[in-house]
KEDRENNU-69194 format. One record per atom (N, C-alpha, C): residue in one letter; z, x, y. Coordinates in steps of 0.2 Angstrom, whole numbers, plus 5000, padded with zeros to 4 digits. Layout:
// residues N
AZXY/...
// end
This chain:
// residues 455
M527556644844/M527656674839/M528256684839/S528656664834/S529356694832/S529356764833/R529856794835/R530156864835/R530556884827/A530356944825/A530456974819/A531057004820/L531556964813/L532057004814/L532457044811/H532757074811/H532857134807/H533757114802/S534057184799/S534657154797/S535057234797/F535657204797/F536257264795/F536457254789/H536757324789/H537257334781/H537757294782/G537857294775/G538557224773/G538557144776/G539157144779/G539257054782/G539557034775/L539756984778/L539756924771/L539856854773/H539756824769/H539556754769/H540156704768/L540556664772/L541256664774/L540956584775/D541556534773/D541556474773/D541756444781/G541356434784/G541256424794/G541856384796/H542056334792/H542756274794/H542456254802/K541856244804/K541656224811/K541656144812/A541556144808/A541356044808/A541956004810/E542656034808/E543256014809/E543256014816/S543156044820/S543356044829/S542656034833/T542155994829/T541655994833/T541555914832/A541955884831/A541855824829/A541955784835/R542455794840/R542455774845/R542255814852/P542155764857/P541955804864/P542355854867/L541955874871/L542555914875/L542855884879/E543555924880/E543955884884/E544355934888/T544555914896/T544855934901/T545655934899/M546255994898/M546955984896/M547055984903/P547655924905/P547955904911/P548455964912/V548356024918/V548656064919/V549456054917/A549856114916/A550456114914/A550956134921/K551656094920/K551756084924/K552256184927/R552056214922/R552456294922/R551856344920/L551556364924/L550956424921/L551256494921/V551156554917/V551356594916/V550756634915/L550756684921/L549856704922/L550056794921/P549856834916/P550056914915/P549456954921/L549956994922/L549457034928/L548657074923/L549057084917/L548257104913/L548157064908/Q547557024907/Q547157004904/Q546557014901/H546457064902/H545757094900/H545857174896/I545457224896/I545357294894/I545357314903/G545757374903/G545757394909/G546457404911/V546557384918/V547057404923/V547357334924/P547957324926/P548357274928/P548157264935/A548157204939/A548057174943/A548857174948/H548657184953/H549157204956/H549357124962/P550257124962/P550157064964/P550257054971/L549856994975/L549956974983/L550256944983/V550656904978/V551156834981/V551656884979/E552156824982/E553056844979/E553456774980/A554056754976/A554256714975/A554556684981/G554256614979/G554356554984/G553756544988/Q553256574985/Q552556554991/Q552256524988/T551956474993/T551656414990/T550856454988/V550156414985/V549656434984/V549356384982/R548656404984/R548256314981/R547756364975/K547456294974/K547056324966/K546356354968/G546256414965/G545756474966/G545756514970/E546356524974/E546756584976/E546756634974/V546656714977/V546956764975/V547656774975/I548056784969/I548556794967/I548756864966/A548156924963/A548256974961/A547657004962/R547657084965/R546957124967/R546857164961/A546257164959/A546157214955/A546157274958/E546357314953/E546757404955/E546057434951/G545857454955/G545257504954/G544557464951/A544257504946/A543457484944/A543557444939/V543857454935/V543857444927/V544757384928/S544657334930/S545157294934/S544857224936/T544957164938/T544757104940/T545357074944/N545357044948/N545756984953/N545956924949/L546456904949/L546756854946/L546956794951/H546756754948/H546856674952/H547256614950/A547556584956/A547856514951/A547556474952/P547656444946/P547056404941/P547456334944/T548056314948/T548156254952/T548556254958/S548756214962/S549356224969/S549856224965/G550256274970/G551056254966/G551456334972/K551956324969/K552456384971/K552456434966/V552556484968/V552856564964/V553456534964/I553856524958/I554456554958/I554756604955/A554256664951/A554556714950/A554056764947/I554056834947/I553656874944/I553956904942/E553956904935/E554456924929/E554156954922/D554456994917/D554256984910/D554456924907/H553756944903/H553756884900/H553356884893/A553356824889/A552956834881/A552256834883/V551956874880/V551256894881/V551056894874/P550256864873/P549856884868/P549556944867/H550056984866/H549657064864/H550157084859/V549457124856/V549557154849/V550257194848/S550557224853/S551157274854/S551757224853/G551757154854/G552457104853/G552657114860/L552557144865/L553057164869/L552757134875/P553257094880/P553457074886/P552957094890/A552557064896/A552357114901/A552357074908/P552257094914/P552357084920/P551857014922/C552356954922/C551756894924/C552256854931/I551356804935/I551756784939/I551856714936/I552556684938/I552556614935/I552356554942/L552056514941/L551756474945/L552056404943/E552356374947/E552456304945/E552256264949/A551956224946/A551156164949/A551556114952/D551056094958/D551356034962/D550955974962/G550455974954/G550255914957/G549655904958/R549655904961/R549055904967/R548455934967/D548355994964/D547856034961/D547456024964/E547656074972/E547156054978/E546856114979/W546256124979/W545856174979/W546156214987/G545956294987/G545856344992/G545156334995/E545056374998/E544156385001/E543956404996/K543256384994/K542856404989/K542256454991/H542356514986/H541756554990/H540956564986/A540656504986/A539956514984/A539456574986/L538756584983/L538556624987/L537656604985/E537156624989/E536356604990/E536156634982/E535956604979/E535656644972/E535156714973/E534956694979/E534556734980/E534956824984/V535556854983/V535656894986/V535556954983/D535657024983/D535557074982/D536057104976/A535757104972/A536157154965/A536657164967/A536957224972/A537657244974/A538057174976/T537957134982/T538257094982/T538457044976/L537957024971/L538156984966/L538656994960/R538557094961/R539157094957/R539857114958/Q539757094966/Q540557134968/Q540857034969/H540456994971/H540556924969/H540956914960/I540556934957/I540856924950/I541556974948/Q541557014952/Q542257064950/Q542657014954/D542456994962/D542956964965/D543356904962/A542756854960/A543056824954/A543356794948/G543556854946/G544056874941/G543756864933/I542856874934/I542656864928/I542756924923/V542856904918/V542856954911/V542556934906/G542156984900/G541856964894/G542356914890/L541956844890/L542556784887/L542356784880/G542056844876/G541756814869/G542156874864/G542456934867/G542756984865/G543457004866/A543457074867/A544257104872/A544457084879/G543657064882/G543757034890/G543657104895/F543057154893/F542857174898/F542657154904/P542557184912/P542457154918/P541857164916/A541857104920/A541057074916/A540457124922/H540757134930/H540457164933/H540257234931/I540557294928/I540557334927/I539657334920/K540057294916/K539257284912/K538557264913/L538757224922/L538157214925/L537657264929/N538057304928/N537857364933/N537457434930/P536857414928/P536557484925/P536357564926/G536757554934/G536557624934/G535957644936/E535757724934/E535257724932/E534457724929/H535057664923/H534557644917/H534057594921/Q533457604917/Q533157534915/Q533257474912/V533657414912/V533657384906/V532957334903/E532857354897/E532357314893/E532457254891/T533357234887/T533357184888/T533957154889/L534057094890/L534957034893/L534857014887/I535356994883/I535456954877/I536156924878/L536056854877/L536756824878/L536956794873/N537556824869/N537756814862/N538156754861/G537556714858/G538056634856/G538056624848/A538256694843/A538156684839/A538956654835/E539256664838/E540056654836/E540256624828/C540156714825/C540256704817/C540756694816/E541256704819/E542056694813/E542156634812/P542456614807/P542456544805/P543056514810/Y543056464809/Y543556404813/Y543456414822/I543056454823/I543056464831/I542356434833/T542556374839/T541856324839/T541656324847/C542356384852/C542056344860/C541556374861/D541256424858/D540556434862/D539856394860/D540156364854/D539656304852/D539656254857/M540356214857/M540256174862/M540056184868/L540256224870/L539956244878/L539156254879/M538856274874/M538156264873/M538056194872/R538156144869/R538156074867/R537956054874/E538656084878/E538656014883/E538756024889/R538656114890/R538356134895/R537956194896/P537456164894/P536756214892/P536456264899/Q536456204902/Q536156224912/Q536456294913/H537256274914/H537656314916/H537456404913/I537356384906/I537356464904/I536656474905/V535856424907/V535356464906/V535256504915/R535656434919/R535656484924/R536056534927/G536656554921/G536956594920/G536556664919/I536156644914/I535956714913/I535356754918/L534956694923/L534656714926/L534856774930/L535556734933/L536056764939/L535956834937/M536156854929/M536456934926/M535556964926/Q535156934922/Q534556964926/Q534356984932/H534556964938/H534456964944/H534757054944/A535657034945/A536057084944/A535757154940/L535657154934/L535357194930/L534557224932/Q534257164933/Q533357184934/Q533157194926/A533357144921/A533157144915/A532557114915/K532157154911/K531357134907/K531357064905/H531657054899/H531857034893/H532356974892/L532256924892/L533056894890/L532956854886/I533756874880/I533556824872/I534456784874/I534356724871/I535056694869/I534756684864/A535356694858/A535456734852/A536056684850/I535756624844/I536156604841/I536156584834/E536756584829/E536756584824/E536456504821/D535856494815/D535656454811/D536056394809/N536656414811/N537056344808/N537356314814/K537156314818/K537156284826/K536556244828/P536256184825/P535556164828/P535656134832/E536256104834/E536556064842/E536456114847/A536756174847/A536756214851/A536056234853/L535656244848/L535156284849/L534556234852/A534656174850/A534056124853/A534456094860/A535056114861/A535356084869/A535056164876/I535056224874/I534856294875/I534156274875/G533756284870/G532956244871/G532756214876/K532956134876/K532756094883/K533156124887/A533656154890/A533756174896/A533456244898/V533056274894/V532656324895/V532056304898/E531756234895/E531156204896/E531356184901/E531756144902/E531856104909/E531756144917/L532256204915/L532356254921/L531656304921/A531056314916/A530456334915/A530856414918/A531456424912/A531656504913/A531356534908/P531156614910/P530756664906/P531656674898/V531456634894/V532256644891/V531856644884/E532156694879/E531856664873/E532556664869/V532556594865/V532956564862/V532756564854/V533456634853/V533256644843/V533656624839/A533556594835/A533856574827/A534156644824/V534756654823/V534956724820/V535156704814/P535156714807/P535356704801/P536356714802/T536656644799/T537156654798/T537456694793/L537756744796/L538156784792/L538656854796/Y539256854795/Y539956904799/Y539856954797/P539857004801/P539856994807/P539357004812/T538856944812/T538256944817/T538556934825/G539056904825/G539156914831/G539556974836/G539557034831/G539557094834/G539057134839/E539357154845/E538857174849/E538157224844/R538557274843/R537857324838/R537557284831/Q537957224830/Q537457194823/Q537057154825/L537157114832/L536757084833/L536057114837/I536257184842/I535557194845/I535257234838/K535557244833/K535257284828/K534657214824/V535057164825/V534557104821/V533957074826/L534157074832/L533557064837/L532957114838/T533257184839/T532957224842/T532657274836/G533257274832/G532957344827/G533157414829/K533457414833/K533757474838/K534657474837/E534757554832/E535357554833/E535757604840/V536357554840/V536757584845/V536957654844/P537057694850/P537157784845/P537957754846/S538057804840/S538857824837/S539257844846/Q539957794844/Q540157794851/Q539757814857/G539357764858/G538757754861/G538957674866/L538557664870/L538557594876/L537857574872/P537757504871/P537157474871/P536557484876/L536757504882/L536657534888/L536057604887/A536457624883/A535957704879/A535457674876/I535057604873/I534457614872/I534257544874/D534357544881/D534057494886/D534357434887/V534957424882/V535157344881/V535957314882/V535957274884/V536557244887/V536657174886/C537257154883/C537357104876/C538057074881/H538157014884/H538456964887/H538656914881/N539156864883/N539256814879/N539156744884/V538956694880/V538656634882/V539156604889/A539756614886/A540256584890/A540356634896/T540356684896/T540356724902/T539656704907/A539156694903/A538556674908/A538856594913/A539156554909/A539256514911/A539656524918/S540156554918/S540656564921/S540256604929/V540056664926/V539356664931/V539156624936/Y538856584932/Y538656524937/Y539056474940/K539756464938/K540256434943/K540356494947/A540556544947/A540656574953/A540156584957/V539556594957/V539056594962/V538856534965/V538756484960/V538156434962/V538956384965/E539356364961/E539756324964/E540556344966/G540656434966/G541156454971/G541656464968/E541656444962/E542356434959/E542656504953/P543156524957/P543456584951/P543556554944/L543556624938/L543756614934/L544356604933/I544856524931/I545356514932/I545456454924/S544956444921/S545056414913/S544756434909/R544756404904/R544256424898/R544256374895/V543556354888/V543656304883/V543956354877/V544456334876/V544756344868/V544956294862/T544656324857/T544556294851/T545356284845/V545656224846/V546156214844/V546156194837/T546356224833/T546056194825/T546456234819/G546356214813/G546756234807/G546856164803/S547556194800/S547756134795/S548456104797/A548556134804/A549356104808/A548956044812/V548356044812/V548056004822/V548055944818/E548155894820/E548155834819/E547355814819/A546955834823/A546455824827/A545855864828/P545855914827/P545555984829/P545255954836/R544956004841/R544455994845/R544356054849/N543856054855/N544056104860/N544256074866/L544656114870/L544956094877/L544756154882/E544656124887/E544856164894/E545256174895/V545656244896/V546356234896/V546456284901/A546756274907/A547156334913/A547456374909/F546856444914/F547456494910/F548256504912/G548756514909/G549456524910/G549756454907/T549256414904/T549656354900/T549956414891/P550656374894/P550956404887/P550556354879/M550456434875/M550056394868/M550656324866/R551256334868/R551756284863/R551256204868/E551256184873/E550956134875/E550356114873/V549856164873/V549256154871/V549256114863/L549656164858/L549756134852/L549856074853/D550456054855/D550755994855/D550255934858/Y549955964863/Y549155904867/Y548755884860/A548655944856/A548255944850/A548555904845/G549355884846/G549455864841/G549855894834/V549955944836/V550255984830/V551155984831/D551355974826/D551955954823/D552356024824/P552656044827/P553056114830/P553356134823/D553656044819/D554056084815/D553656104806/A552956074808/A552556094801/A552156154804/L552256174810/L551756244810/L552056284805/G551556344801/G551856414798/G551756454803/E550856464806/E550756514807/E550356514814/L550256534820/L549856524823/L549356624824/V548756574825/V548456654827/V548056634834/M548056684837/M547656684843/M546856724841/G546356694840/G545756704837/G545556664831/G545156724827/G545056664822/G545256704815/P545156714808/P545656734803/P545356804802/M544756824805/M544856884801/M545056954808/M544956924814/M545056974819/M545656954823/G545856894823/G546356864826/G547056904827/L547456884832/L548056894834/L548656844833/P548956874829/P549556834826/P550156824833/I550256764834/I550856744840/I551256724839/P551956774838/P552456754836/P552956704840/K552556724845/K553256654851/K552856604854/L552756554853/L552356504856/L552456484865/D552856524868/D552856514874/D552356554878/S551956604872/S551456644876/S551056604878/P550656644886/P550156604889/P549356604885/V549056534886/V548456544886/V548056604893/I547556644888/I547356694894/I546556694892/K546356744896/K545656734897/K545356774892/T545656804887/T545456814879/T545456774874/T545756714877/T546356674871/T545456624872/N545356634864/N544656584864/N544756534859/C545056554854/C545556484849/C546256504846/L546356464845/L547256444843/L546956404837/L547256444830/L547056434823/L547856434821/T547856374816/T548656364814/T548656364806/T549156354803/T549256344798/T549656304797/A549756264792/A550256234792/A550856264788/R551456244788/R551956284784/R552056284777/R551856214773/R551656204767/R551456244763/E550656274767/E550156304766/E550356394764/L551156414767/L551156494768/L551256494761/E550956574759/E551056604754/E551356674756/P551656694753/P551856764754/P551256824752/H551256854755/H550556894759/H550656964754/P550156974749/P550056994744/P550357064745/Q550757114741/Q550857174741/Q550457224741/A550057244743/A549757314742/A549757364738/L549257374733/L549257414728/L549057474728/P548957514724/P548557574725/P547657554726/C547457604729/C546757614730/C546457624725/I545857574722/I545657574716/I545057634713/R544857634722/R544057674723/R543657634721/C543457574719/C542857524719/C542457524725/G542457554729/G541857554736/G541657484738/A541957424736/A541757364740/A541857364747/C542457404748/C542357414757/C541857424760/A541557494758/A541057534758/A540257494760/D540457424752/D539957374752/D539857344757/V540457334761/V539957274765/V540157294773/C540357354774/C540557384780/C539957374785/P540057364791/P539457314794/P539157364799/A539757434802/A539557494804/A539357544798/Q539357544792/Q539057594788/Q539957644790/L540157624789/L540757684787/L540957714779/L541457714779/L541657744773/L542557724773/P542657654774/P543357644774/P543757664770/Q543657684765/Q544057704757/Q544457784763/Q543857834764/Q544057904765/Q544557904774/L544257844778/L544557814785/L545457804783/Y545557774778/Y546057744777/Y546657794773/W546157854766/W546657904765/W547057944772/H546357934776/H546757994783/H546957964788/A547057904788/A547557844792/A548057854791/R548157874783/R548957854781/R549257924779/A548857994782/A548858044779/A549158064788/K549158024790/K549058044796/K548658104801/A548058114796/A547658174798/A547058154801/Y547158144809/Y547058114814/Y546258174818/D546058234814/D545758264816/D545258234811/R545558224806/R544858224798/R544658134798/V545158084802/V544858024802/V544458024808/Q544358054812/Q543958064818/Q543158064816/D543258134810/D542658154806/D542258114803/F542658034800/F542157984798/F542057944802/H542057954811/H541957904813/H542557814814/L543157854815/L543557804816/L543357774820/F543057774826/F543057734833/F542457694834/D541857714828/D541357654826/D541657584823/C542257594821/C542557564816/C542557474824/I542357424819/I542557364825/I543057304823/E543457344818/E544057294815/E543857224814/C543157224812/C542857164810/C543357124803/G543557154798/G543957144793/G543657114785/C542957144787/C542657134782/C543057184774/C543157234774/C543557264773/C544357264768/D544657214772/D545457204772/D544957144767/Y544357104768/Y544457034765/Y544257054757/V543857104757/V543457114749/V543957154747/C544457184747/C545157234743/C545357194739/P545157194732/P545557204728/P546257214728/S546457274730/S547157294731/S547657274736/S547257224739/S547557174746/S547757234751/I547457314753/I547657354756/I547557334764/P548157324768/P547957284775/P547557354779/L546857374775/L546557434779/L546557424789/V546357354790/V546157354798/V546757404802/Q547257384798/Q547957404801/Q548157464801/Y548157524796/Y548157584798/Y547357614801/Y546757584804/Y546457594808/Y546557594813/R546957524815/R547257514823/R547657564824/F548157584819/F548657634821/F548457714823/A547857704819/A547557774819/A547257784826/K546957734828/K546757744834/K547257724840/T547757704839/T548357714843/T548657774842/E548757804840/E549257884840/E548457924843/I547957914841/I547457954846/I547457954851/W547557894854/W547357894861/W548057904865/E548557894859/E549357904864/E549258004864/Q548958014858/Q549158114858/Q548558124866/E548158114867/E547658104872/E547858114879/R548258034881/R548658024886/R549258094888/E549758104880/E549958154881/E549658214884/K549058234879/K548958294882/K548658304888/K548558274892/K548158254897/K548758264903/K549258234902/K549958234906/K550358314905/A550158344901/A550358424900/A549958464902/D549158454901/D548658484908/D548958474914/I549058424916/I549258414923/I549758464926/A550358434921/A550958474923/A550758564922/R550558584918/R550358664919/R550058684923/E549358634926/E549158664931/E549758654939/R549958594938/R550358584944/R550958664944/H551158674937/H551558744940/H551158814941/E550758804939/E550158864938/E550058874947/F549858824950/F549758804958/F550258834962/R550758814960/R551558824962/R551758914963/
// end
């Protein structure tokens, strides 16, 4: 019996541009001579370096230790020598450099000691191993995976693996499902053990028949208690809240977590990395990256070591730097513009999307809002983007929160349909940043006041 599916408000039907990068099999890119490894590659606290300049390391060794719960270890993607720990260009919305470990590869790619686990260990040991392996969510902002695998006092009813991959151009998850389906299925079984989840679902958009077939076959071969569900192709079905609504009909509470409704959602690539860490003893040191767009001679998916300069990835894929117009990390809707090609591939780099210089057009000038309401019609979070825009523009941060700013997933649907070309998401991001900064300053002031009163 097939699962009854539901729908969410809004969304867009977009040209996928998926076929260009799925025509070639997945391949592994050779390790670069010099790797740049940011100490922060995920949501949370940067890792603390355990190495110093001049030190030699082997592949898979921990080179930076997690600082606190919301942090993960950083491992050497290859063997070589640490030549510096210094600020370097990184892919970040601020555009600012950040502390990085610079590793010079020795060409031997020599593994250190691998640490595999028995698949029947207790849940706490399994979660600790996943944290030690440096695994973060590979489908979004990179939230440390071990935290989402700790249900606390909750009884997890449903564990969902997100294989929707709804944003145009990106196909790294699609190719992973096609070529390594058993890694994904065995990974979700390990996640089930950590969460003690009752029901398992792998959700894949219906425009990926090869992935659906491959995952379905792996589930059958492993006799795994996993439901494989084809969901309608609609952007942003891959959003966590939207996918949960489609599959279960349940709404995640405003500013709440899926765990509040007894659901946990992970990405398919995260599940594959859990399998590799537990069964094969390999920490997270590389990932599949889609390299695509009009400036790429032959779009493809590559397994790329973390720290590889994006310039070298583009060169390997046949991009002429003189013909390159713009580079975006991610897709056209939610991606991050990359101004410096020396920025490295990190744990959250799922796609490098290029534009040829000849195609570049001036960004249209923003015009006054005409109150057409198109933004509200397509908003998958059922917000009022026009009101958010007015209050964010006026820096009325109390009012913008009254309209549930932090429920915005920054999917870009409102930007896409705005006839006045207003960069709405930029206003929302700025407002969020300002609110977070005000909260940090308030906490500092409160601590200073308490210290003064104590004295």
